[in-house]
Phi, psi and omega in degrees: 000135179270116181263348187254122179295164177298147179296128185275333180230125178246123178263144181294318190248013172216088188293341184261016172281127178201155181272156172265001185300142176086347178295133189257145178264174184292339178264012174090357178278152182239152177297132182295154179286142172055050178243306185226136175235153173241153188198170164267192184305145181252036186264353183232030184295138173281171177297323177297321177297314180300318180297319180296318181291325177289325179298324179278354178077031181310124189248332186222136174243127173251117189249115181275356190287160178285166177303319180299316181295317181295320179292318183284328184226068184297140179294149177282153181278120177256116190306326183283345184287123180274332189203143169242129181244132180264130168232097190283121170240110189302151178260053185298332183297330184300312183297318179295321180296318180295324177294315179294323178298317179299330179265006182054040185264091183297314182296322179299315180294322180298333183263353184301308185285332174301311179294322184288327176295319176296318180299318181299322179295318184280329188252337189242018178299326177299324178290318177294325176295320178297322176304314179292326178297322178295312181301322183287330190249340188290146171253001181270094182228149001286162179231161173230139171242145186203162169236224181274300179266344181078025186236328186257291176298313176294323180298314178295318178302322181287323174303315181292318182295311182296323177295317179298328180278350176104015176287148178280168187295328178296319178294316179301314182290323180299316177295318181301311184283349177298336177302327180297321177293316184292328188255005185300314181297319179295317179297318179299318180296319182293318178299318179296320180297315179297320179296322179293340177275003176094008178251169179279095185297331183296334183288345178274350185304322179303334178282344184261001185230167164253143184226155182306322183293336178291307181296321179298324178297317179295314182293325177295318178295321178296317178299313185287322187265334188228009173075029175108160187294316181297319178296321178298315179296316185284315189264328183264307179277347177054047181290135172267091187302317182297315179298314180298314184292320178293327185280321191248352179251138176284155176291153180289000000 
């Protein structure tokens, strides 16, 4: 069963930009239109992309990227955006992956993101909590939150958000794995580029995708360290479920 509506806005130069509108919760309520978007980096937008974002009145950007990423790939200026807020979640997996790639260590690369998802749960819960405080209090809507590819840091943030709003686990996972469809062409190009440099490009593919074992690692860490996902949201991230649901879900 398809729980995720068709993407309402397609950007030329950011394939993983998409709205959460229309996603349904277990009590039949749906995510409101033109409220929240998730994305990868906004550093290569075409003029047509910029026009689309201005047309929807995009008002707030929440950027999860590290200082290095922001410096190397600065976001483009979107005229309608009133504010950009930084919530830094480090991209530690990148350095380890490059080291493993240099050593042609396939198993090492396959395990990088498994370890990094666990690390984010243990080390970056404060950042995810800050993300929820913004969602609960901001009047600058619509907003977009993003990292580099829009699949790992953004993916986990979305898992937490959709769960807090009452989506079932099948819906949460369907949205999470949709990144693989959106990013396949980009992943293929990157693998081909690495191969053309004389290395085994295929071993880098795990870094370009989301996989069940990544999400399972995060959820397992949450279960072991914090007593389950709902407890993690309520006690660690201190999510105000009622405020979020009233703000972002349409009435039945």
